[in-house]
N, C-alpha and C positions, 0 to 999 in steps of 0.2 A: 535454539538454545544449545550451547555446547557443554556438554559433560565435561568435567575433569576428574581424573581418576587419580587418588593418592593411595597408592599400594604400600601397605607395611608388611613386608616379607621377612621371614627368618633367614639370616644371613649366616652362611656356612663357610669356615675357612676352606679354601681350595687345598687339595693333595691329590697326589696321582694314585689311581688304585688300579690294581691289575686283577681283573675278574676270573675266578676259578675256574679250572675245565670243567665243561659239561654244565648241565643246568637241570634242576631237580623241579619238577612242574610244581610241586608243593612248596618250594623255596627258590625262587628265581633270584639270581645272584646280584646282578647289576645291570644297569643301563648306562652305556657308553656313547661318546659321538665326538664330532669335530664342529668347530665354528669357523667360518671361512668369510672373507670379504668377497666382492664381485669379482675381482680380478684373482680370485684363488688363494691368496695370502691368507694364513691363519690369523685369528683375532686372540689377542691376549686379553684376559680378565673381562670376558663378555659374561654377563650374568645370565645364567640359564635357569629358568623355571619350569618344573616338572609338575604335572597334573593328570589325573587319570581322566580317561576320556568321558564325555557326557557333562552332566550339569553338577554345578555345587551351589545350588541356592540356598544351602544351610549354612553359608558364609555369615560371619558377624558383620552386619552392614549398619552405618550410621547413615542418616540422611540430613545432610545440613542446608540451609539456605544462606547465601551471603550476598553481597552488594552485585557479585558477577553472575549470579544464577545457582542453579542446583549443584552440589557437590556430592557425590557419592565416595565415602571414605569406607574402604573394604579391608577387613582384618581376615585374609583366606585361613580356614582351617585346613584344608586340602590340598595345599602346595608344599613343594619343597625346592629349595634354591643352591646352587652352586656356581662356582665361577671356572671359566676355561684357562688353562695355564699356558705356557709361551708357545706351545706347538698348537694351541686351539683345542685342546682336548678337555673334555670334562667326564665325570663319572658320578652316577648315583648308585649306592650300593647299601645292601641291606643292614651293614654294621654301622651306619650313620644313626647317632642318638635319634630315637624315637621317629624313626622312618623305616618302613619295610614294604618291599614291593609286592606285588601280588599279580598272579597270573591274568593280567588284563591288558587292554590297549591302553597306552599313555600318550599325552601331548608334550613336546617341549618347545619352549617359546626362550630364544635368545636374544638379548639386546646388549647394544654398545654405543652410547651416546644417543643419537636419534635415530640409528638404524636397529632393526628389527627383522626377526626370523622365525618361522614355525614349522614344526613338522610332526608326523604322527609316529608313534613307534608301537608297531603291532607286537603282539606275543605268539609266538610259534611254539611247537611241540620241543624246539632246540632252544627256546629262550628267546631274548632278545637281540636283534641284530644292531650292530653300529650304525648310528644315524648322523648323517651330514646336514648341517644348516648353514645356508648361506644368507648374510644379512644384508638388507638393503633399506630403501626409504619406506618409512611408515605410510600407511593408507587410510582413507575414511571411506564408510559405505553406511547405508541405512536399511534398515527392515521396517517396510510399510505394513501396517495390518488393515487388510482390505476385506470385508465380508457382507454379504446381505444379512439382514436382521435374522439374529438367531439367539441360541442361549448364552445369555450374558456371562455365567458361570464360566463359559470357556474363553472369555476375551484374554489377550495377552497382558501380563502385568510385568515381565521381565524378560530380559534376553541376554545370552551369553555365548561366547564362542567356546565350543566344547573343549573341555580339558585346559582351560586357560583362567586366568583372572580378569578377564576383561568382560565386564558385565555392566548393563546400563537398564534404565526404566524408561519407560514412553514421555515423549514431552506431551505438552498440551494438545498437539493435533495427532497424538497416537503413534508418533515415529519415535522409533529406536535409532540413536544415532551412536554410532561406531567411530571414534576419532583416534587417530595416531594409534594404529593397531597393526600387526603384522600382515602384509599381503601374502596371497597364495590360495591353496584350497582349503576352505574352512568348512566345518560343519557347526550349523548355527542352531542352538538350542533356544526354545522360548518356553516358559513357565506361564500356564493359564491360570485363571482365578481359582479353579477348584485343585490346584497343587498338580494337575498333570502335566505332561511337558511332550512338545513334539520337537523332533530334530530334522532339520533340512541339511543333507549330506552333501558335500563337494561344491560349496559355492565359491566360484571364482571372482578374486578381486585382486586388481593390479594397483599400484601407486598411480592417484591422478585419474582414475577411470570414473569415479562416481557410480560405483555399481549400486543395485537396488535390488533386495529381496522383497516381492510382494507376498505376503503371509495371509492365509486365511484361518483364523481359528477355529472356524466349524467345519473345515474338509481336511483331509489327508494332506500331506506333503506334496503326492503326486500331482496336486492341481495348483500347487504354489507356482508363480513366476519368478525365476532369475532372471534379472536384467544385467548380464555380465559385461565384461569389459570389452572395450575394441569391436564391438559388434562380433565377437567370435562366433555366437549363435546364431548370426543371420547368415551364415554360408549356406545354411540349409533352407528348404522351403518352406514357407508358413503354411499353417493349416488350423482348423478347428480344433483345439486341445480339449475343450470341454463344453457343454452346454446344457441349459435347463430350459425345457424338457430335454433329456437326452435323445439321440437320433434313434428313430426306430420305435419310441416308446409310444404305448397305447392306454386307453382308460385313464384310471386314477394317475397312472405313473406321467401321463403327457398333460394333467392338469395341476402340476405342482406350483405353479405360479398365480392360481385363481386367487383374486383379491387385491393382486398387485397391480401397480400403473403399468407394467410392462407384461408381456407376454412370453417373450424368449431372452435368455441371458445367453450370451456366447462369449467364452474366453478363448484367445487365439494365442498359438505357440510362441508369438514374437510380438515385440511392440510394432504396431501399425501406424502407416501415415492414416490418420483418422478422417481427413477430408477425402482421399481417394476410395479407402474402402466403404466410406458411407455411402458414396455412389455406386459401389460395386454390390450393395446388398440390394434383393428383391425378395418380396413374400408374395405368395398367392395360395389359393387352395382349390381343390379339385372341383367346387362349384363356381369357381370364378367371382366370388362376392367378396373375398378377404383381399385386402392390400396392405402395404406398410404403411401406418399412419405417421409414426415418428419414431426416432433412434436417439439415443444419447450415449457418450462414452464415460467410462469411469477408468481415468488414466488412458493409456494408449493401447491396451490389451484386451480391455472388456467392453462390450456393447450391449446395451438394453434396447429390444425392439418391441414396439406396441402396434398392434394391427388395429385395422378399422373395417367395419363392414358396408358394403356399398347398398342402397336402398333401390328402389325401381326407377327413381330419376339419377342414378349414377352419383349421388352424393356419399360421401364416405364418412361414417361417423362413429365414434368411440363408444360403444356399449358394453355392460357389465357381462353378457354372456352370448356370444353368438356361434358357439361351437354346434356343429349339426351331426346327427348321427351318420358314421360311415364316411364323413370328410375327411380328407387327407390335406394337413396343412404343410407349408413346405417354405425354408429359407434357403437362398441360393446365394453364395458367395461367388462372385465370377473372377476370372483371372485379371481384371483390372485393380482388385484389391493387393496391396503391397506394404512390405515392412517400411520402417524410417529409414532403413538403408537402402531401399529401391528394390528388394528382391520381391517378385510377384508369385502368385498362388502357381503352381504348375498346371492344375486342372480345376474346374469349378467345384467347389465344396457344397453338398447338399444337406440339409438337415430336415428331416420330416417327422411328423407324429401325427397321431389320430386320437382326438380326446375322447370321443364316443365310436368305439368299435360295433 
């Protein structure tokens, strides 16, 4: 279901402002910039929206259901708007009514017709530098919330592009869909049920690339999976990004999945060819009684593995507890594992743990 955004913005009459010399840290003077087309020509009368970096989930939001689905109507409290002149120039300054710049990072979004552009405006000891925006086709992308059973108070309830009024809530499948938003390098802010937020920085999206960010509310953003555009991240070799138990764990740290239908959870650094990678996985133990019983994939970058224990007849059965003292359990991913772009592991990757040292 596609969310439609109706943005009610404060419109200011454009005018040319020349910032004063120097910058007082307690009173930054202005933010200036230019808006260009792809061919380098200036854009006249482009609308530029300025917002502080981070989230603004305190906006006045109405949720309305109509015949076409969910409509989120937003009245932003934390954004200011201006327009570019005939040279593509725009200015935000502290003298504008009810507007005051603070020494912090900002984000500017420019739009003209169906074209959009976005850039960050960092603050330095010298104030704000001039920022150039190039507008182009809008893009779509998704944020998928994926996690193991955990604290439900951490579940994501809203998502926003940092410093902008692009904001959405999850659909019935828990997917956050951003439609017709600026392409570029974006920071994605997600609000959890307990009102805390997590921010994934530098998520790359290009028009028409169907980028996806796989986010886990129970883990830090270091373990989230960005599926960027045009296979740009597949140029590097794949590897095991994260595992549970983690590699080299012992004792209770190695028994974190006790009671689960699986024994090992692996997340890869890239989207994998699941058919070939499944064949590349093997499991064994130092007493030769443990084998890989079954595995299943969650998406194309996470796999869950269940062991089985061989009896004296060689039959393999799944039992509740087969860990033995001082036995080392291992999972190997050999070099036939490969990404969906055909890039293979450079070397076998091994995960091992000892539950009962």
